[in-house]
N, C-alpha and C positions, 0 to 999 in steps of 0.2 A: 935268453931277450927282455929287457923291461917292456913290462905294460902299455904305455906311456907307443912306443913304439910299435907294438900286436893293430894296435886301437889307429892311430895311423896310419899303418896299413891298409887297413879294412875300410878305412876314408876313402882312402886315395885309388884302390881301387872297384870303391862301388861308383865312386865318379867317372873313372874310366868307362868302364860297364855302363853309365848313363852317357856320357859322352855320344860314346861308340855305336847304339841304341838310338837318342836322339841322328842320330846323322842318317844312321842306315834307313830310320821311319819317313826319313823326307822326300821328298822326290825332287829328283835329279833333275828332270828337264822341266821347265816349265813354258807354256806354248801360250798364248795370246787367245782372245777367243777371236779375234780374225782373221785367224791362219786357216787354210782348210784342215778337214780332219779326215786325210783316207782313212788311215786306221780301222775307224768307225767302222766307215760303210764296207770297208773290204773285211769286215769280220761277220756285219751283220749280215751281210750279201744284198745290198741294198744298193744300187746303181742308176745313175740320174742320167738322165742325158741331157748334152750339153745345148745349150739353146742360143 
């Protein structure tokens, strides 16, 4: 293999890893602030009476 092929292959592998890392680190669900957060109340054990 030529030197340029090795260098190009390493850069392509690095770019693929960066793209996969960034996609994995991004949140998959975007919640709006006015949506009720039912999971947080259940995890903290906090329950509010409905009025």
